N, C-alpha and C positions, 0 to 999 in steps of 0.2 A: 504494500500500500504506500503510495507516494503522498506527500502532504500537498503537493501543488499540481499534480496532474493525475488523471486516472491511469492505472496500469493494469493490464490483464493479469490473472494469476500466473505466477512464475516469471513475470517480467522483472528484470533487475534494474529497470530504468534504462538510461542510455547505455549502450554496450560498454562494459567496463573493462574490466580487469583481465582481459587477455585470455580468458578460457579459450576463445576462438582465435586469439592473436590478430583480431580484425584490423585495427587501424595502424597505419604506418606511424612510427615515432612513439607509439605507446610503450611506456616503460613501467614495469610491474615488479613489486617486491612483496613477498609474503613472509609472515612470521608466525610460527606456531606458539601459542600461549597456553595450551592445554597443560595443566599440572604445574605451571611455573608460579613462582612467588614474585611479588613486586611487579606485577604485570603493567601497571600504569606507567611507571618510569621506564620500564623495559620497552613498552610500545612507543613512548615519546622519543626515546633515544633511537630506536629503529627508524621512526619517521624522520627524525632530524638527520640521521645519516643518509637516508634516501634523498632528502632535500639537498644535502651537500653533493652527493653523487650526481644529481640532476642539474646542478648549477644554480639552484634557487638560493642557496646559502654559500658563502656569505652574501648577504643581500646587496645588490648594486644600487638599489633605490629604496626610498621609504615605502613605496607601494609593495615592492617585492618583500621587504621585511615584514610588513603588515600581513600579507598573505601567508607567509611562512609561519608567523605566530598564530594566525587563525587556524592553519592546518594542525599545528601542534595542540591547540586548544580543543579542536574537534576530536582528534585522536584521544585526548584525555577524557573527554566527556563520554564518547562511545564506549571506551574500555571500562571506565568507571561504572557506567550503567550496566554493563554486562556483569561486572563484579557484584554490584548491589542488588540487581533484580533478576539475574539469570544464571546463577551458579558459576559465574566466571566465563571469560572469553575462551574460545578454542583457537581462533585464528584471526589475524589481522592482515588485510591486503591494502596496499597503497599503490595507486597507479596514476600516471600523469601523461599528458601529451601537451602540445603547445597551447591548448585552450582551457584545460581544466585539470584538476586533481581530484581523485576519488579515493575515499577511505571506506573500507568495509570491515566490520567486526562481526564474526560468527560466534554463536553461543548455542547452548542447549535449552534455553529458556522458552517458556510458553507465553510470557507476557507480551503486551503490545506497547512499545514505547510511544509516548505522546507528550507534547508540551503541556505543562500544568496550566489548566484554565480555571479561573482567571489567573494570569501571571501576577504575582505579588513580589515586587523587587526587594522589599525589605524583609521578607520572610526567608529564613535559612532553608537550604535544601530545595530540591525539585526544579532546579534551573537548567539542568543539562540539556534536555531536548529543546527548550526555549532558546538556549544559546546556539545549538546546532541549527535550528530553524532560521535564526537571525543571520548567521554567518554564511550559510550555504545557499547555492543556487537552488538546490533541491535535495531531498533526502527521502528515504523510504525503508520499507521492511520487505524482505523476501522470505518466504517459507517454501521449502521443497515438500511436495506431497509425500506423506508416509514417512517423513524423517523428522525426528524431534529437533527443535531449535529453529533458529532463524539467522538471517544476515541483515544487519542494519547498515545501510550505505548512506554516504553523504558526498556531495560534489561541491567544490569551490572553484571559482574562476581563477585562472592563472593571472598573474599580474600583467598589466599592459606593457 
């Protein structure tokens, strides 16, 4: 389920993550998180390293630095949500091309992530999906039929 456009069952949103290797210039990194401890800093460090390998860091401009920081924040929020609400994350995927970056976090949870409504800025907790919704071009949830768990994905625009 996407928050900003209808998606048929099983649609992962725009073609991500290279399962089909579709788009030229698509760069993909995956990280197994199943059974690991300290997964939030581990996932952030992994994403930061990918951004360095892809030339997004060190940032050449304020826009590029802001996008890189947003990517790291989205990674933190998605992995944290999997820890708090879904028995922990199993895998994280980060992919980019010249137009966008995509983060996917897979877990075994049955819950449906959603921004807290109404959003109360002064109230502690419950801001993760609101932050993801505000920073990202789009985000959604994919469930494979007959398989426990889900993948939460989010896409951010590449810096201009």
